[in-house]
ZAMARGU-4260 file (C-alpha; in steps of 0.2 Angstrom, whole numbers, plus 5000, padded with zeros to 4 digits):
<rodrens>
0) 4914/5117/5081 | 4896/5123/5081 | 4889/5136/5093 | 4870/5132/5094 | 4856/5143/5089
5) 4846/5141/5105 | 4829/5148/5098 | 4829/5136/5083 | 4834/5122/5094 | 4820/5125/5106
10) 4807/5125/5092 | 4815/5108/5086 | 4814/5101/5103 | 4795/5106/5105 | 4791/5097/5089
15) 4801/5082/5093 | 4792/5080/5110 | 4775/5082/5102 | 4779/5068/5090 | 4786/5057/5104
20) 4770/5058/5114 | 4759/5053/5100 | 4768/5037/5097 | 4770/5031/5115 | 4753/5023/5115
25) 4757/5009/5103 | 4771/4996/5101 | 4782/4999/5085 | 4777/4991/5069 | 4793/4992/5060
30) 4809/4988/5068 | 4827/4984/5061 | 4845/4983/5067 | 4857/4991/5054 | 4876/4991/5055
35) 4883/5008/5053 | 4901/5005/5057 | 4907/4987/5055 | 4921/4988/5069 | 4935/4985/5056
40) 4951/4993/5059 | 4949/5011/5054 | 4930/5010/5055 | 4919/5014/5070 | 4909/5002/5081
45) 4891/5008/5078 | 4875/4998/5077 | 4859/5008/5074 | 4841/5002/5080 | 4827/5009/5070
50) 4809/5009/5075 | 4795/5020/5069 | 4794/5028/5086 | 4812/5030/5092 | 4830/5027/5087
55) 4844/5020/5097 | 4863/5018/5095 | 4874/5004/5102 | 4892/5010/5103 | 4898/5026/5094
60) 4916/5024/5088 | 4925/5038/5079 | 4918/5042/5062 | 4900/5037/5066 | 4892/5054/5061
65) 4902/5054/5045 | 4894/5037/5040 | 4877/5043/5046 | 4878/5058/5035 | 4883/5049/5019
70) 4871/5035/5021 | 4856/5046/5026 | 4854/5038/5043 | 4842/5049/5053 | 4848/5053/5070
75) 4837/5067/5075 | 4825/5056/5085 | 4840/5047/5094 | 4836/5046/5113 | 4848/5033/5120
80) 4865/5027/5117 | 4871/5011/5124 | 4890/5008/5126 | 4897/4991/5130 | 4914/4995/5135
85) 4924/5012/5139 | 4936/5011/5125 | 4939/5023/5111 | 4933/5011/5098 | 4916/5012/5106
90) 4915/5030/5112 | 4927/5040/5101 | 4912/5047/5090 | 4902/5053/5105 | 4909/5071/5106
95) 4906/5075/5088 | 4889/5067/5087 | 4883/5075/5103 | 4886/5092/5095 | 4877/5087/5079
100) 4862/5080/5090 | 4861/5096/5100 | 4861/5106/5084 | 4846/5097/5077 | 4836/5099/5093
105) 4838/5083/5103 | 4834/5089/5121 | 4842/5075/5130 | 4853/5060/5127 | 4853/5045/5140
110) 4870/5035/5140 | 4869/5017/5146 | 4885/5008/5150 | 4899/5006/5162 | 4901/5018/5177
115) 4910/5034/5174 | 4906/5034/5155 | 4899/5052/5157 | 4916/5058/5163 | 4920/5059/5144
120) 4909/5075/5144 | 4918/5082/5159 | 4934/5079/5151 | 4929/5087/5135 | 4919/5101/5142
125) 4931/5115/5136 | 4929/5110/5118 | 4912/5101/5117 | 4900/5113/5124 | 4883/5105/5129
130) 4873/5121/5131 | 4856/5115/5124 | 4856/5097/5127 | 4857/5087/5143 | 4868/5071/5144
135) 4861/5059/5157 | 4869/5043/5163 | 4858/5029/5167 | 4861/5018/5182 | 4865/5001/5174
140) 4863/4986/5186 | 4857/4969/5185 | 4843/4972/5197 | 4834/4985/5187 | 4829/4985/5169
145) 4827/5000/5157 | 4810/5000/5149 | 4801/5012/5137 | 4787/5011/5124 | 4798/5001/5112
150) 4808/4988/5122 | 4814/4982/5139 | 4833/4981/5141 | 4841/4970/5154 | 4859/4975/5159
155) 4872/4961/5161 | 4888/4966/5169 | 4902/4956/5162 | 4919/4955/5171 | 4927/4960/5187
160) 4928/4977/5194 | 4944/4987/5191 | 4956/4982/5204 | 4966/4998/5205 | 4964/5000/5223
165) 4965/4982/5228 | 4979/4974/5218 | 4991/4988/5216 | 4998/5001/5228 | 4986/5015/5230
170) 4997/5029/5225 | 5004/5019/5210 | 4994/5028/5197 | 4997/5045/5205 | 5016/5042/5205
175) 5015/5038/5187 | 5007/5055/5183 | 5019/5064/5194 | 5034/5055/5185 | 5027/5058/5168
180) 5021/5076/5171 | 5035/5088/5174 | 5033/5103/5185 | 5031/5115/5170 | 5015/5106/5165
185) 5007/5109/5181 | 5001/5126/5174 | 4991/5116/5161 | 4984/5102/5171 | 4969/5112/5177
190) 4963/5120/5161 | 4948/5131/5163 | 4950/5140/5146 | 4935/5144/5135 | 4941/5138/5118
195) 4926/5146/5109 | 4929/5163/5116 | 4935/5174/5102 | 4951/5183/5103 | 4944/5199/5096
200) 4949/5209/5111 | 4967/5205/5110 | 4979/5220/5108 | 4986/5220/5091 | 5004/5220/5097
205) 5001/5207/5110 | 5008/5193/5100 | 5023/5203/5096 | 5029/5204/5114 | 5042/5192/5120
210) 5035/5178/5130 | 5044/5178/5146 | 5047/5161/5155 | 5035/5159/5170 | 5043/5160/5187
215) 5045/5144/5196 | 5032/5142/5209 | 5038/5143/5227 | 5036/5128/5238 | 5020/5133/5245
220) 5012/5135/5228 | 5020/5119/5222 | 5013/5110/5237 | 4996/5117/5234 | 4996/5112/5215
225) 5001/5095/5220 | 4987/5093/5233 | 4975/5099/5220 | 4981/5087/5207 | 4980/5072/5220
230) 4962/5077/5224 | 4956/5077/5206 | 4964/5061/5203 | 4956/5053/5218 | 4939/5058/5211
235) 4944/5050/5194 | 4950/5034/5201 | 4933/5027/5205 | 4930/5008/5202 | 4927/5005/5184
240) 4911/4996/5181 | 4912/4980/5171 | 4908/4978/5152 | 4889/4979/5150 | 4879/4968/5139
245) 4861/4971/5134 | 4847/4959/5132 | 4834/4969/5122 | 4816/4963/5121 | 4804/4972/5110
250) 4786/4976/5116 | 4773/4964/5112 | 4762/4970/5097 | 4744/4964/5096 | 4738/4955/5081
255) 4726/4964/5069 | 4707/4961/5071 | 4698/4954/5056 | 4682/4963/5055 | 4674/4951/5043
260) 4676/4937/5055 | 4669/4947/5069 | 4654/4950/5058 | 4653/4931/5055 | 4653/4928/5074
265) 4640/4941/5077 | 4651/4954/5086 | 4643/4971/5085 | 4653/4987/5084 | 4657/4993/5102
270) 4668/4989/5116 | 4668/4971/5113 | 4679/4974/5098 | 4693/4982/5109 | 4692/4967/5121
275) 4695/4955/5107 | 4709/4965/5100 | 4717/4965/5117 | 4717/4946/5118 | 4702/4944/5129
280) 4688/4932/5124 | 4670/4939/5125 | 4653/4933/5129 | 4639/4939/5117 | 4621/4944/5123
285) 4615/4927/5116 | 4627/4918/5127 | 4639/4913/5113 | 4658/4914/5117 | 4669/4922/5104
290) 4688/4918/5106 | 4700/4931/5102 | 4712/4920/5093 | 4697/4916/5081 | 4695/4934/5075
295) 4713/4941/5074 | 4730/4937/5068 | 4743/4931/5081 | 4751/4943/5092 | 4770/4947/5089
300) 4777/4942/5106 | 4792/4954/5104 | 4808/4948/5096 | 4824/4947/5107 | 4841/4953/5102
305) 4857/4953/5112 | 4872/4965/5111 | 4888/4960/5120 | 4907/4962/5121 | 4918/4950/5131
310) 4936/4955/5133 | 4941/4941/5146 | 4933/4924/5147 | 4940/4922/5165 | 4926/4933/5173
315) 4913/4929/5160 | 4897/4921/5168 | 4887/4914/5154 | 4873/4909/5166 | 4867/4927/5165
320) 4860/4923/5148 | 4853/4906/5152 | 4835/4912/5151 | 4838/4914/5132 | 4847/4897/5129
325) 4838/4885/5117 | 4838/4871/5130 | 4821/4864/5127 | 4814/4873/5143 | 4814/4891/5138
330) 4799/4897/5128 | 4803/4899/5109 | 4800/4918/5110 | 4814/4919/5122 | 4827/4913/5109
335) 4836/4928/5102 | 4834/4933/5084 | 4850/4942/5082 | 4866/4941/5094 | 4879/4955/5090
340) 4896/4951/5096 | 4908/4966/5098 | 4919/4953/5106 | 4937/4953/5099 | 4941/4939/5086
345) 4953/4929/5097 | 4939/4927/5110 | 4926/4923/5097 | 4937/4909/5090 | 4940/4902/5108
350) 4931/4885/5111 | 4923/4891/5127 | 4915/4906/5118 | 4910/4895/5104 | 4902/4883/5116
355) 4893/4898/5124 | 4886/4903/5106 | 4880/4886/5103 | 4869/4886/5118 | 4857/4898/5109
360) 4853/4885/5096 | 4853/4886/5077 | 4840/4899/5076 | 4849/4916/5080 | 4860/4926/5068
365) 4877/4929/5076 | 4885/4945/5069 | 4903/4949/5071 | 4907/4968/5074 | 4925/4968/5077
370) 4942/4970/5069 | 4941/4954/5059 | 4929/4964/5047 | 4936/4974/5033 | 4922/4986/5028
375) 4926/5004/5031 | 4909/5009/5025 | 4911/5024/5013 | 4907/5024/4995 | 4908/5043/4993
380) 4926/5044/4996 | 4930/5032/4982 | 4918/5041/4970 | 4927/5057/4973 | 4944/5049/4971
385) 4940/5040/4955 | 4935/5056/4947 | 4950/5066/4953 | 4961/5051/4948 | 4957/5056/4930
390) 4967/5072/4932 | 4983/5066/4939 | 4986/5048/4944 | 5000/5052/4956 | 4992/5066/4965
395) 4976/5057/4967 | 4980/5039/4969 | 4966/5026/4970 | 4963/5022/4988 | 4970/5006/4995
400) 4953/5002/5004 | 4948/4986/4995 | 4934/4982/5007 | 4920/4990/4996 | 4916/4978/4981
405) 4917/4986/4964 | 4904/4983/4951 | 4906/4983/4932 | 4892/4982/4918 | 4899/4976/4902
410) 4895/4987/4887 | 4890/5002/4897 | 4902/5014/4888 | 4899/5031/4881 | 4894/5032/4862
415) 4909/5033/4852 | 4902/5048/4841 | 4917/5059/4843 | 4936/5058/4847 | 4932/5064/4864
420) 4920/5050/4867 | 4933/5038/4860 | 4946/5044/4873 | 4932/5042/4886 | 4930/5024/4881
425) 4948/5021/4883 | 4947/5028/4900 | 4933/5016/4904 | 4944/5001/4898 | 4958/5007/4909
430) 4946/5007/4924 | 4941/4989/4920 | 4959/4984/4924 | 4958/4994/4940 | 4942/4986/4945
435) 4950/4969/4942 | 4966/4974/4952 | 4955/4979/4967 | 4946/4962/4966 | 4963/4953/4967
440) 4967/4963/4982 | 4950/4959/4990 | 4952/4940/4987 | 4969/4940/4995 | 4965/4949/5011
445) 4948/4956/5013 | 4934/4946/5022 | 4917/4949/5015 | 4899/4942/5017 | 4895/4928/5029
450) 4908/4917/5036 | 4907/4901/5047 | 4917/4900/5063 | 4926/4884/5057 | 4923/4869/5046
455) 4916/4859/5060 | 4905/4873/5067 | 4886/4873/5062 | 4885/4891/5068 | 4885/4905/5055
460) 4894/4921/5060 | 4889/4935/5049 | 4903/4947/5045 | 4895/4965/5047 | 4897/4977/5034
465) 4890/4995/5033 | 4871/4995/5030 | 4869/4976/5034 | 4851/4976/5040 | 4842/4963/5051
470) 4823/4966/5050 | 4815/4961/5067 | 4797/4967/5063 | 4786/4964/5053 | 4797/4951/5045
475) 4813/4943/5052 | 4826/4942/5039 | 4844/4947/5034 | 4845/4961/5021 | 4862/4965/5012
480) 4855/4974/4997 | 4860/4991/5004 | 4878/4988/5007 | 4889/5000/4998 | 4897/4996/4982
485) 4908/5005/4970 | 4900/5010/4953 | 4916/5014/4944 | 4908/5016/4927 | 4896/5029/4933
490) 4909/5039/4941 | 4919/5040/4925 | 4904/5043/4914 | 4897/5057/4924 | 4914/5065/4923
495) 4918/5062/4905 | 4901/5067/4900 | 4902/5085/4907 | 4903/5097/4893 | 4920/5103/4889
500) 4928/5092/4902 | 4938/5081/4890 | 4946/5095/4881 | 4951/5104/4897 | 4958/5087/4904
505) 4969/5085/4889 | 4976/5103/4891 | 4980/5100/4909 | 4988/5083/4905 | 4999/5090/4892
510) 5005/5103/4905 | 5008/5088/4917 | 5017/5078/4905 | 5029/5093/4901 | 5032/5096/4919
515) 5036/5077/4922 | 5048/5077/4907 | 5057/5093/4913 | 5059/5087/4931 | 5061/5068/4928
520) 5074/5067/4942 | 5064/5077/4955 | 5065/5071/4973 | 5050/5061/4980 | 5052/5069/4997
525) 5046/5079/5006 | 5029/5073/5001 | 5013/5081/5008 | 4997/5070/5010 | 4980/5079/5014
530) 4969/5068/5024 | 4956/5080/5030 | 4952/5097/5021 | 4935/5102/5028 | 4930/5112/5043
535) 4920/5109/5058 | 4910/5094/5054 | 4916/5079/5043 | 4906/5077/5027 | 4906/5062/5015
540) 4918/5072/5004 | 4929/5081/5016 | 4935/5075/5033 | 4941/5086/5047 | 4959/5093/5047
545) 4974/5081/5045 | 4989/5083/5035 | 5004/5071/5033 | 5022/5077/5029 | 5033/5063/5023
550) 5050/5071/5028 | 5059/5056/5020 | 5057/5038/5018 | 5058/5034/5036 | 5050/5049/5045
555) 5034/5058/5045 | 5025/5072/5054 | 5006/5074/5056 | 4998/5091/5056 | 4982/5091/5066
560) 4972/5076/5069 | 4953/5078/5067 | 4940/5065/5070 | 4942/5050/5059 | 4960/5053/5054
565) 4965/5035/5057 | 4951/5029/5046 | 4958/5041/5032 | 4975/5033/5035 | 4968/5016/5032
570) 4959/5021/5016 | 4975/5030/5009 | 4989/5017/5014 | 4979/5001/5015 | 4976/4989/5030
575) 4994/4982/5028 | 5004/4997/5024 | 4996/5009/5037 | 5006/5000/5051 | 5022/5004/5042
580) 5017/5022/5041 | 5013/5023/5059 | 5029/5016/5064 | 5038/5030/5054 | 5027/5043/5062
585) 5039/5053/5073 | 5028/5069/5078 | 5010/5075/5079 | 5007/5093/5079 | 4990/5100/5085
590) 4987/5119/5081 | 4973/5122/5094 | 4961/5113/5105 | 4945/5114/5094 | 4938/5096/5093
595) 4939/5096/5074 | 4958/5097/5075 | 4963/5085/5089 | 4949/5073/5093 | 4956/5060/5082
600) 4973/5060/5092 | 4968/5045/5104 | 4964/5034/5089 | 4980/5037/5081 | 4990/5035/5097
605) 4982/5018/5100 | 4984/5012/5082 | 5002/5017/5082 | 5005/5006/5098 | 4996/4992/5089
610) 5008/4994/5074 | 5023/4992/5086 | 5015/4977/5095 | 5013/4969/5078 | 5032/4967/5077
615) 5033/4956/5093 | 5050/4964/5097 | 5057/4966/5115 | 5062/4983/5110 | 5050/4996/5118
620) 5041/5008/5107 | 5047/5025/5107 | 5034/5038/5111 | 5028/5050/5097 | 5032/5068/5100
625) 5016/5078/5103 | 5018/5096/5099 | 5002/5104/5105 | 4995/5118/5116 | 5001/5113/5134
630) 4983/5113/5140 | 4980/5097/5130 | 4987/5088/5145 | 4971/5091/5155 | 4960/5081/5142
635) 4973/5067/5139 | 4977/5065/5158 | 4959/5063/5162 | 4956/5050/5148 | 4972/5041/5153
640) 4966/5039/5171 | 4947/5036/5168 | 4947/5026/5152 | 4962/5019/5144 | 4981/5021/5147
645) 4989/5032/5134 | 5001/5042/5143 | 5016/5032/5138 | 5012/5034/5120 | 5018/5052/5118
650) 5030/5065/5124 | 5022/5082/5126 | 5032/5097/5119 | 5021/5112/5122 | 5018/5124/5107
655) 5021/5138/5120 | 5039/5133/5121 | 5042/5134/5103 | 5037/5152/5100 | 5048/5161/5089
660) 5048/5175/5101 | 5054/5163/5115 | 5070/5157/5107 | 5081/5167/5119 | 5075/5154/5131
665) 5074/5138/5120 | 5064/5123/5126 | 5077/5110/5133 | 5066/5096/5126 | 5068/5102/5108
670) 5086/5097/5106 | 5095/5094/5090 | 5093/5075/5093 | 5074/5077/5094 | 5074/5088/5078
675) 5085/5075/5070 | 5074/5061/5075 | 5060/5070/5066 | 5071/5073/5051 | 5069/5092/5052
680) 5081/5107/5055 | 5070/5118/5065 | 5052/5121/5071 | 5044/5138/5076 | 5027/5142/5082
685) 5017/5158/5084 | 5001/5163/5092 | 4987/5166/5079 | 4970/5175/5081 | 4957/5162/5082
690) 4954/5155/5100 | 4965/5155/5115 | 4981/5145/5113 | 4979/5144/5094 | 4996/5142/5085
695) 5003/5143/5068 | 5019/5133/5064 | 5034/5134/5052 | 5045/5119/5049 | 5062/5120/5041
700) 5063/5102/5033 | 5080/5106/5025 | 5089/5121/5018 | 5078/5121/5002 | 5061/5116/5009
705) 5051/5125/5022 | 5032/5122/5025 | 5021/5134/5035 | 5004/5129/5042 | 4992/5142/5048
710) 4980/5131/5058 | 4964/5141/5060 | 4966/5160/5060 | 4962/5177/5052 | 4977/5185/5043
715) 4991/5185/5055 | 5007/5196/5055 | 5016/5184/5066 | 5013/5169/5054 | 5020/5180/5040
720) 5036/5182/5050 | 5039/5164/5055 | 5034/5158/5037 | 5046/5170/5028 | 5051/5163/5011
725) 5042/5146/5013 | 5042/5134/5000 | 5024/5129/5004 | 5011/5138/5014 | 4996/5128/5019
730) 4983/5141/5024 | 4965/5139/5030 | 4952/5147/5018 | 4936/5143/5026 | 4925/5155/5017
735) 4923/5164/5000 | 4928/5183/4999 | 4910/5189/4999 | 4907/5181/5017 | 4922/5191/5024
740) 4911/5198/5038 | 4905/5181/5043 | 4923/5175/5042 | 4929/5188/5054 | 4915/5184/5066
745) 4921/5166/5067 | 4939/5171/5066 | 4943/5162/5050 | 4951/5168/5033 | 4943/5170/5016
750) 4952/5163/5000 | 4959/5180/4995 | 4965/5184/5013 | 4974/5167/5013 | 4982/5170/4996
755) 4988/5188/5002 | 4996/5180/5017 | 5006/5169/5006 | 5012/5184/4995 | 5017/5194/5010
760) 5028/5180/5017 | 5035/5177/5000 | 5029/5159/4999 | 5033/5150/4983 | 5016/5141/4983
765) 5000/5142/4993 | 4988/5128/4995 | 4971/5132/5002 | 4962/5120/5014 | 4950/5119/5029
770) 4935/5124/5018 | 4917/5126/5025 | 4907/5111/5021 | 4896/5121/5010 | 4911/5120/4998
775) 4912/5101/5000 | 4917/5098/4982 | 4925/5114/4977 | 4927/5132/4984 | 4921/5147/4976
780) 4935/5158/4970 | 4935/5175/4962 | 4941/5177/4944 | 4957/5186/4948 | 4963/5171/4959
785) 4961/5159/4945 | 4975/5168/4936 | 4987/5166/4951 | 5000/5153/4946 | 5005/5150/4964
790) 4989/5144/4972 | 4981/5127/4973 | 4966/5119/4981 | 4968/5104/4993 | 4957/5089/4992
795) 4956/5074/5004 | 4968/5060/4999 | 4978/5072/4988 | 4997/5070/4989 | 5010/5082/4982
800) 5029/5083/4980 | 5039/5099/4976 | 5037/5096/4957 | 5018/5094/4958 | 5016/5112/4966
805) 5017/5121/4949 | 5003/5110/4942 | 4990/5114/4956 | 4985/5132/4949 | 4981/5124/4932
810) 4970/5111/4939 | 4955/5123/4944 | 4949/5124/4926 | 4945/5105/4924 | 4939/5104/4942
815) 4926/5117/4938 | 4919/5107/4924 | 4921/5091/4934 | 4910/5098/4948 | 4900/5110/4936
820) 4883/5107/4945 | 4891/5112/4962 | 4899/5127/4954 | 4882/5133/4947 | 4874/5130/4964
825) 4887/5141/4972 | 4884/5155/4960 | 4866/5155/4962 | 4868/5156/4981 | 4879/5170/4979
830) 4866/5179/4968 | 4853/5176/4981 | 4864/5183/4995 | 4867/5198/4984 | 4848/5201/4981
835) 4844/5199/4999 | 4858/5211/5004 | 4851/5223/4992 | 4833/5222/4998 | 4840/5224/5016
840) 4849/5240/5011 | 4835/5247/5000 | 4826/5262/5007 | 4810/5256/4998 | 4809/5241/5010
845) 4799/5242/5026 | 4810/5250/5039 | 4805/5237/5053 | 4820/5231/5062 | 4812/5214/5064
850) 4809/5212/5045 | 4827/5217/5041 | 4834/5206/5054 | 4823/5191/5048 | 4830/5194/5031
855) 4848/5194/5037 | 4845/5178/5047 | 4839/5169/5032 | 4854/5175/5023 | 4865/5168/5036
860) 4855/5151/5036 | 4859/5148/5018 | 4878/5147/5020 | 4880/5145/5039 | 4885/5127/5037
865) 4901/5129/5048 | 4889/5126/5062 | 4879/5111/5055 | 4881/5098/5042 | 4878/5104/5024
870) 4865/5090/5021 | 4856/5091/5037 | 4842/5080/5031 | 4853/5065/5035 | 4850/5069/5054
875) 4832/5077/5052 | 4815/5068/5050 | 4802/5077/5039 | 4794/5084/5055 | 4810/5092/5061
880) 4816/5110/5059 | 4830/5111/5046 | 4841/5127/5044 | 4847/5131/5027 | 4830/5128/5019
885) 4832/5144/5009 | 4845/5134/4999 | 4830/5125/4991 | 4820/5141/4990 | 4831/5149/4977
890) 4828/5136/4965 | 4809/5139/4965 | 4812/5155/4955 | 4804/5154/4938 | 4821/5158/4930
895) 4831/5146/4940 | 4833/5133/4927 | 4838/5146/4914 | 4851/5154/4927 | 4858/5137/4929
900) 4860/5134/4911 | 4869/5151/4908 | 4880/5148/4923 | 4885/5131/4917 | 4888/5137/4899
905) 4899/5151/4906 | 4909/5139/4916 | 4912/5128/4901 | 4917/5143/4890 | 4929/5150/4902
910) 4937/5134/4907 | 4940/5128/4889 | 4947/5145/4884
</rodrens>
């Protein structure tokens, strides 16, 4: 995760404050509400309020920043985030988004919502480092409104206070923690580790020493730890504030003065014009009275919109909203224009709630943002998958997310002027069938567009979709034109139109067909599915780390669980089949406690519980085995006590107890029965060099299949030992070889280093993953790597079986042609780095240290996208400071166009050969 550049952030903050002060004098002229995440299962709850002065966010579910990046939703001027309820669906995206906001220079974020909401930052402080941005919690109560230059917000507290202390025995929650947290976990419960401290000072042989079991604490130590634990939990068990609803009233905007009418009425230039514009009538020197309404357009009194979430009708007091009912008594300007309902579907359909909605009259637009919706919001993931699907339909199956409508334009096919074009035309015909099939699925299960509550209801309930927009000023209207759609023809045509691609594709398909015939009886399991193959920050092409191992038909293991993992599961398996998968999920392995590897865990745990509840069986759900650094118990325990109960959803087996060097003292929890329930024969971990408590793992699935996963690390001897003779090594390859110094600083591996680890351990095949987001489409590999027949590249939503492994090395040639523009850009950046490095080292250059350092810093900015999103413009306005701007500068060279053409031709020639 990012480590901020403080000087750059300070400059961005100064510019931001200057812009903000200039705009505070006037009411906003352009205002709209835009759905970012629809609330569908697997999609975040997120509503974006845009004004030409400030930006606001209502709820921030897991995956919010990824959708913001894809759809160019600018978040750099975000000041306030309003949370309706302390659930992961509403706040799971806050940790990741906060890091991004900090990096683009946001000085302060104010959270509005239930009491204790800011405890999320206390719970995550070890892996979400807020160094240059302050997070402030607003006091939300019904007696005091929030007000700024844009709007006034009235807080409405819904529901009763948490009754932990009044309705249950006081020690009940503590007893539960003591029962569920064995003595050996007490060393982990108060974790003060800095997970961004590099392990460069560790002695080389430290990991080779046998890990001795810690001595049991004596009674005095045990009593002290127990007392300390109780004190922490007492602080956490505060009364939870009720759900908070928000009544938002935009500031009044004065009408426009008509100067021609002023002249007609005899008003001369001067202070009288200002009085008229302010709404005051004026008296002219000749005694004539000029009315303000006669010389200006009507004032905009300020539209009203309401955002609410009702979880329980028994404690719902609708009288809190009575000032905005359409009862004939309230002024028309009090009637809301839009009412956004985060309320669950079963409450929305209740007669009492529908009667409450009806009291607002027929004017407001009611918007449902809950699990009844289906839109997951991303077009980019489909675009990439449709293109990759051309290579191998089994390895890159079309996603089962049918929530995004597919468009098709008849007759828009390539010109059939060659055999290659004829083949492309045939591909397009096949895609028509795919589009029709998706439409059938959509008709069967997916909801879309506007929907009425019932046949008897006159109220219209709009089903929210990503980029559904409600304009509030200057016009009031619903706009659905920007909602994502799939343009399948365009995806296929842009791929088939690449020079040399069709020939390279046919060559690869010939190899694939030969392999298929040679191994027609190959086993389907184990099967590996890559859900997230990017590093640090999710991009529209690569999500953060997550890999599924289907051990057999009935058991699966998840390796790492970055933000948005559950959303990836829904896209890959579909809304119906994802529950079957979750019920078969037996274990989740977390390699280390950086947020991009485990922040999606809570979402997966909650979804798994819902999958079992769907069965309506009296048989209790068996907790999933959580193999993770023991220190994760600190974060999970705080969340369990302060936010939502999750402790019964997992059984923790610390990675420390699975160390290969510790097998003389085996973990009693990892019994043969536990291994059998996972469907594997053995699991070993080792410490790797990345951050404190970072682990690699080797899993012996059966006698003929062993998979090793590196997590994040530089090349590690211990990993080579436990992964000896692996069938498959999945190793991080964050950076290209030319950036080995930067990789070492950040404790990551380059592509060649990862491949070398595979050779040293004797792995049959090595698959590279965890790419820097600068390689969002394809990593840059050296020429000698391309000739290695045991190396493959992972993509999101790629699934492979044992028989597919031999095809992976042959896939790189057509991939280079498929993403030729990206490859050319990478080569030009590499050339630019080489030129800057040469200038820095040249004796003819000025010897000033400041100049040399400046050159080096620019070089780092070009590719330092581990720390910030690759396309930072999606969070940065035109007036904000953007790092990485040298990326564009290299294309201003007079020879840039020629260089691009030469690189593209070289790629084509090499791949065809």
